[in-house]
C-alpha positions, 0 to 999 in steps of 0.5 A, a space after each residue: 250252178 252245174 259246171 260246163 263240160 268240155 268234149 273230148 272233141 274240143 281237144 282236136 283244136 290243137 291237133 293237126 289235121 290229116 297232114 301231108 306227104 301220105 297216099 293211101 289208096 282205096 279200092 272197096 266193094 261197097 253199095 255206097 261211093 263214098 269213104 271218109 277218112 278219121 282217126 282214133 284219139 284217146 277214146 272210143 270216140 270217133 273224130 272224122 275228118 273233112 277228108 271225104 273221098 267220092 270212089 270212082 269205080 270203087 277206087 281213090 285216093 287219099 293223099 296229102 304233103 306232110 306224114 300222118 301222125 302215127 295211131 290206129 286211123 279208119 275209113 267209114 263207109 256209110 256205117 261200115 269201119 274199117 281200122 287200119 295202122 298208120 306208122 312210118 310208111 304211109 304210101 299203101 293200098 286197101 283193098 277190101 269188101 264191106 261184107 267182111 272187113 276183117 277177113 277179106 281186107 289185103 293191103 299192099 305195101 303196108 307191113 304194119 297192116 299185114 300184122 294189124 290184121 294177122 292180130 285182127 283175124 286172130 282176135 275175131 277167131 278167138 273172141 268167138 270162142 270166148 262167146 262159146 264158152 261164155 254161153 256154155 258158162 251160163 247154161 253149165 249145171 254144176 259147179 264142176 262145169 262151171 270151173 272146167 269152163 272157167 279154166 278153159 277161159 283163162 286158158 284161152 285168155 293165156 293164149 291170146 296175150 301169148 300171141 300178142 307178145 310174141 307178134 309184137 316182138 317178132 315185129 318191134 321195129 314196127 309202130 304197130 308193136 306199140 299198139 300190141 304191146 298196150 293190149 297186155 295188161 301189166 299183171 300178165 307177168 306178175 313177179 313172185 312175192 318174197 318169202 320165209 323159209 317155209 315159201 310163207 309170203 312176207 310182204 302181203 303189199 308187194 304184189 299191189 305195190 309192183 302192179 301199181 308201179 307197173 300199171 303203164 309199162 306197156 302203154 306209155 301215156 307220155 308218148 304222143 303216138 300212143 294218143 291215137 288209139 282207141 283206148 288211151 284215156 280208158 287205160 288213164 282213167 283205169 289207173 285213176 278209178 281202179 288201182 290207186 286207193 279211192 280217196 279223194 287226196 290219194 287221186 288228186 296226188 296221183 293226177 298231179 304227178 301224171 299232169 306235171 309229167 304231161 306238161 312235157 307235151 302240149 297235147 297230151 297235156 291237154 288231152 289227159 287234163 280235159 279227160 280227167 277233168 270231165 270225168 270227175 266232174 260229171 261223177 255221181 260220187 259225192 266225194 269226187 267233188 273234191 277231185 275236180 275242184 282240185 283239179 280245176 283250181 290248180 291245173 284248168 284255171 291256170 293252164 287251159 289256155 285254149 278255153 273261152 274266157 266266160 268258162 273260166 270265170 265260170 270255173 272260178 266262181 264253182 271252185 270259190 264256192 265249193 272250196 269252204 264246203 268240201 269234204 274233209 274240210 272243218 265245217 264253216 261258222 254260220 254267223 248270227 245263227 238264232 235258235 229257238 226253243 220248243 217253248 217259243 214254238 208252243 208259246 207262238 202257236 198261241 199268240 200270232 204277235 210271238 209267231 211273227 215276231 223275227 228278233 227273238 231267240 238265242 244267237 250262237 255266233 259259232 255253233 261248232 263251239 257250243 254244240 258237241 256230239 259224235 256227229 252233227 247234221 246240218 239240215 237247211 231246208 225251206 218251209 215252201 218246199 215239198 221236199 224239204 217238208 218230207 225230208 225233215 220229217 223223214 229226218 226226224 225219225 232217223 234221228 229218234 232212231 240214232 240220237 243214242 248213238 250220238 247224233 245231233 241235228 241242227 235244222 236251219 230255215 233258209 227263208 227269213 221273213 215273218 211270213 216264213 217264221 210263221 209257217 215254220 212255226 205251224 208245221 213244227 207244231 203240226 209234226 212235232 219236230 222237237 228235241 233237236 235244235 230249230 234255227 234260223 238266221 234272220 240277219 244274214 244270208 252269209 251262210 248259203 254262200 258258205 255252204 253253197 246252196 243253190 237248192 234245198 234241202 241240203 244235208 251235211 254229216 259232219 263228225 265229233 270235230 265237226 269236219 264234214 262227212 259227206 253231204 247232199 245226202 238223204 235222211 234215210 241213208 244216215 243209218 247205214 252211214 253212222 253204223 258202218 263207222 
């Protein structure tokens, strides 16, 4: 079952609509007389309100009786979008031309946006310079040329960040300064690491620890006024996906810290919870299943009161199904596992009574106690599945290459009928799938629940303690995984 995603737009159910006591007059030179008012929320996806204005002779006014929440807003005219800041002063005017919003936009009674567009124009100019230098870098024919251009790019970036910081400092009484500071990465001002008398660094982890501890210095993710900027969610996810060690346990611990602090504000909590949960539940990284299951179990199911009851019930089932077989867990025992010897397969090829007898074999209650090796593969397959047939042959070749590395394989035929056993016998004999352990469970399907087997084939790789290393990987990946451990 695939977990349902919640669009970030669903967050806006608790976000006040364009509230009131604001008046934004628009004078717009455009071929289209319809303008819509919107704002960013947490990420670059745009949310547009129902506040649509039809201009008369190019002019009109957005107004209401309560203040808007501070942030980066925009007006949308056809496909042309003009960003602007909403701060404390919410009665102001915009005069713009859709042919060039950056250079032909002027504001009246809005010091926030005078500063914002000083930055916008500077940034656009520096962007052109960055582009030109990058093009030169791509066409440079020598290392010396590339190094020179790289130095110019670094200097251009240093100048840009210096400009932003000075602009923010000069306007610290305005909301726009918060936005500007949020653009400055924490690593812009790294401290000197500790050194000994000879100048040698004595703590090689010092800068990383400092960077990790100060990552959010310039963007307080617990400030509600920062939710309505284009890169809020991006910054949260950057910390979780790039700054901290990428081990599921570490990610879970750091996510817990952030969500626990975010609970002080319902809007922030909901935004971060949905953003982080959606990121990990949609991830293709196998180990991220551990993360989203943890988030769902500890945070989403207990606290996501905005979610529909039927969704929460489905999520509870997903969590229950996946918990026993998460990476790092001890592999669950497979009750009534019936192992068939190679001699049985050979005899069954000549005797149909033996072939279709479902009551023969050696029953094992817990393979973990009787089968010891450095690595164990559990391969759940269905004789009638084309991918399974191909996969099990590839797995046999991989096992032959890796068995001297301490790999044993237990294949578990998933269908427990007489017909299934006969087809399985024929296929194994035809392709000589012996040397490993061939098994099935003719008396119970409990293993399907424990290993969350909604489709076949499914491969689990276990370590010598029978803890799950990886799952749902292909046989072709085994060699790289085992040889690199």
